[in-house]
Each structure stands twice: as structure tokens, then as C-alpha cells.
C-alpha positions as CSV (number, residue, x, y, z in Angstrom):
1,M,-292.0,-35.6,23.1
2,T,-291.5,-33.5,19.9
3,F,-289.3,-30.4,19.8
4,E,-292.4,-28.3,19.8
5,E,-293.6,-30.1,23.0
6,Y,-290.2,-29.7,24.6
7,S,-290.2,-26.0,23.7
8,S,-293.7,-25.6,25.2
9,Y,-292.6,-27.4,28.4
10,F,-289.6,-25.1,28.6
11,S,-291.6,-22.0,28.0
12,T,-294.2,-23.0,30.6
13,I,-291.4,-23.3,33.2
14,I,-290.0,-19.9,32.6
15,S,-293.5,-18.3,32.4
16,R,-294.6,-19.6,35.9
17,R,-294.5,-17.3,38.9
18,D,-291.9,-18.3,41.4
19,D,-294.5,-19.5,43.9
20,E,-295.9,-21.9,41.2
21,Q,-292.6,-23.6,40.3
22,V,-292.1,-27.3,41.0
23,A,-288.8,-29.0,41.8
24,P,-286.1,-28.4,40.7
25,Y,-287.3,-25.1,39.4
26,D,-288.5,-24.0,42.8
27,K,-284.8,-23.2,43.5
28,P,-283.8,-19.7,42.4
29,A,-280.6,-20.9,40.7
30,Y,-282.5,-23.5,38.6
31,I,-285.1,-21.1,37.3
32,E,-282.4,-18.5,36.5
33,Y,-280.3,-21.0,34.6
34,T,-283.5,-22.1,32.8
35,R,-284.4,-18.5,31.8
36,L,-280.9,-17.9,30.6
37,N,-280.9,-21.2,28.6
38,W,-284.2,-20.3,26.9
39,T,-282.5,-17.1,25.6
40,R,-279.4,-19.1,24.5
41,M,-281.5,-21.7,22.7
42,Q,-283.6,-19.1,20.9
43,R,-280.4,-17.3,19.8
44,W,-279.0,-20.5,18.3
45,L,-282.2,-21.4,16.5
46,K,-282.3,-18.3,14.5
47,P,-279.2,-18.2,12.2
48,D,-278.3,-20.6,9.5
49,N,-275.3,-21.8,11.3
50,L,-274.9,-25.5,10.4
51,T,-271.6,-26.3,8.6
52,N,-271.7,-27.5,5.0
53,E,-270.1,-30.7,6.3
54,L,-272.9,-31.4,8.7
55,K,-275.5,-30.6,6.1
56,A,-273.9,-33.0,3.7
57,A,-273.6,-35.8,6.3
58,V,-277.3,-35.4,7.2
59,A,-278.3,-35.3,3.5
60,N,-276.3,-38.6,3.0
61,I,-278.6,-40.5,5.5
62,T,-280.6,-42.8,3.2
63,T,-282.4,-45.1,5.7
64,A,-284.8,-44.2,8.5
65,Q,-283.3,-43.1,11.8
66,Q,-284.7,-42.4,15.2
67,W,-282.9,-39.7,17.1
68,I,-283.6,-39.6,20.8
69,I,-282.3,-36.5,22.6
70,I,-282.1,-36.6,26.3
71,T,-282.1,-33.2,27.8
72,E,-283.4,-30.8,30.5
73,P,-284.3,-27.1,30.3
74,W,-281.9,-26.2,33.2
75,C,-278.9,-27.6,31.3
76,G,-276.6,-25.0,29.8
77,D,-274.8,-27.5,27.5
78,A,-278.2,-28.6,26.1
79,A,-279.2,-24.9,25.4
80,H,-276.2,-24.7,23.1
81,N,-276.4,-28.1,21.5
82,V,-280.1,-29.0,21.1
83,P,-280.8,-26.3,18.5
84,F,-278.1,-27.7,16.3
85,L,-279.3,-31.2,16.6
86,Q,-282.9,-30.2,15.9
87,K,-281.9,-28.1,12.9
88,A,-279.7,-30.9,11.5
89,A,-282.4,-33.5,11.9
90,A,-285.0,-31.2,10.1
91,L,-282.8,-31.4,7.0
92,N,-283.7,-35.0,6.3
93,P,-287.2,-36.5,6.4
94,L,-285.8,-39.9,7.2
95,I,-284.8,-38.6,10.7
96,N,-287.5,-38.8,13.4
97,V,-286.6,-36.9,16.6
98,T,-288.0,-37.4,20.0
99,Y,-287.0,-35.7,23.3
100,E,-286.9,-37.2,26.7
101,L,-286.2,-35.5,30.0
102,R,-283.2,-36.8,31.9
103,D,-285.0,-36.7,35.3
104,S,-288.3,-38.2,34.2
105,E,-289.5,-41.6,33.1
106,P,-288.4,-43.7,31.2
107,F,-285.0,-42.7,32.7
108,R,-283.2,-43.9,29.5
109,I,-280.1,-41.9,30.6
110,N,-279.3,-44.7,33.0
111,Q,-278.4,-46.8,30.0
112,Y,-276.1,-44.1,28.5
113,L,-274.0,-42.8,31.3
114,T,-270.9,-40.7,30.6
115,N,-268.0,-41.8,32.9
116,G,-270.7,-43.0,35.3
117,G,-272.6,-39.7,35.3
118,K,-275.9,-38.6,33.8
119,S,-274.4,-36.0,31.5
120,I,-276.6,-34.3,29.0
121,P,-277.5,-33.5,26.3
122,K,-277.2,-37.1,25.0
123,L,-278.1,-38.0,21.4
124,I,-279.0,-41.7,20.7
125,I,-279.2,-42.6,17.0
126,R,-281.1,-45.8,16.2
127,D,-282.1,-47.6,13.0
128,A,-285.7,-48.4,12.1
129,Q,-285.4,-51.7,14.1
130,G,-284.4,-49.8,17.3
131,H,-280.8,-50.8,17.3
132,D,-278.3,-48.2,18.4
133,L,-276.1,-46.9,15.6
134,A,-274.3,-44.2,17.6
135,T,-274.5,-42.0,20.6
136,W,-273.2,-38.5,21.1
137,G,-272.8,-36.1,24.0
138,P,-272.8,-34.5,26.3
139,R,-270.6,-31.8,24.7
140,P,-268.6,-31.4,21.5
141,A,-265.1,-32.9,21.9
142,Q,-263.3,-29.6,21.6
143,C,-265.4,-28.2,24.4
144,R,-264.6,-31.2,26.6
145,I,-260.9,-30.4,26.0
146,V,-261.4,-26.8,27.0
147,S,-263.3,-27.8,30.1
148,K,-260.8,-30.4,31.2
149,T,-258.0,-27.9,30.7
150,R,-259.7,-25.6,33.1
151,G,-260.1,-28.2,35.8
152,G,-263.6,-29.2,34.7
153,E,-265.2,-25.9,35.5
154,S,-268.3,-25.2,33.5
155,S,-268.1,-21.5,33.2
156,F,-266.2,-21.3,29.9
157,R,-267.9,-19.7,26.9
158,Y,-268.9,-21.8,24.0
159,R,-267.4,-19.4,21.5
160,E,-264.0,-20.4,22.9
161,C,-264.4,-23.9,21.7
162,A,-266.8,-23.6,18.8
163,D,-266.0,-23.9,15.1
164,P,-265.3,-20.3,14.1
165,D,-267.5,-20.8,11.1
166,L,-270.5,-21.3,13.4
167,V,-270.2,-18.3,15.6
């Protein structure tokens, strides 16, 4: 799906009445996380907050690439990272981005596990022939360090581990 289709799917989930939700959004915690994540994602989409280094790296891509982003609306890490991936890709017309849901077919996440888990978001970068060039995710390295330091808890604030030029 495109970013617009992903955003529409996301919006549909948060717009449904509680009695209309389907799994996993029929659980109150999931829908609350999802509503919060919508707000987070919209906040990150607004400002021009890509570093000059990232902009230059994306501008230096000279051959066609396919970026596959595996995500889910309930994922807090995705809410903080997907906007940056989308905005970066939009800088270069050679980058084609598609979105896949982790918990729906084609279940591509099973080929890109992180320490045996289905951690998201996950970015897969492929060349025009469909060969993997790189993968990234589920979280920036500095945030993984902060999380590990705190015993793996996921309640830290992204501002604590983000590049100060971005926040």
C-alpha cells in the first residue's frame, strides 16, 4: 500500500466506534495506543526535521530503489519513525515506497526478524531487480541503547535519544 493508503487505514481505525473495531483494535489498550500514535505521527509529519546529512544521503541515490516499510498503526516506534522514512523517500523520485502490515499477508516480517522477534518498523531497501541492499529497524541505534539501559522497558521518551537537531 502507499503512504496515503496506510494513513487512510490508520484513520479508519481511530474513527470507528469501539463496538465496530476488529482485532486487535477491539482491545481498549490497542485502540488507545493507536489514537496516541496517530497524533504522534501527525506531529512528526509537520516540521522540516530531516538532518542535512540525511537529505544529502537520499539525494545521492542515483539508481531506482524500492523501500518496503513493515509497520502497524498500534506500534509506538513506528509512529515516531515512519514519518521520517516517508519524508526522506519523498526527496528522491528514484525511491518507490510501499507499506505492509506486519500482521497481514504477505507476512514478509518473518524473513526479517530482529533477534527472533517481529519488531517493527522495519525498512527493507531493494534495488530495481528486487535484491536486498539494506535493512533498518526497528528503532534508531541510540534509542536501542537507551532502552537496553533501562532493562528493555519501552516507556522512554524519544526526545531522550533523538538527535537534538531533530527535536
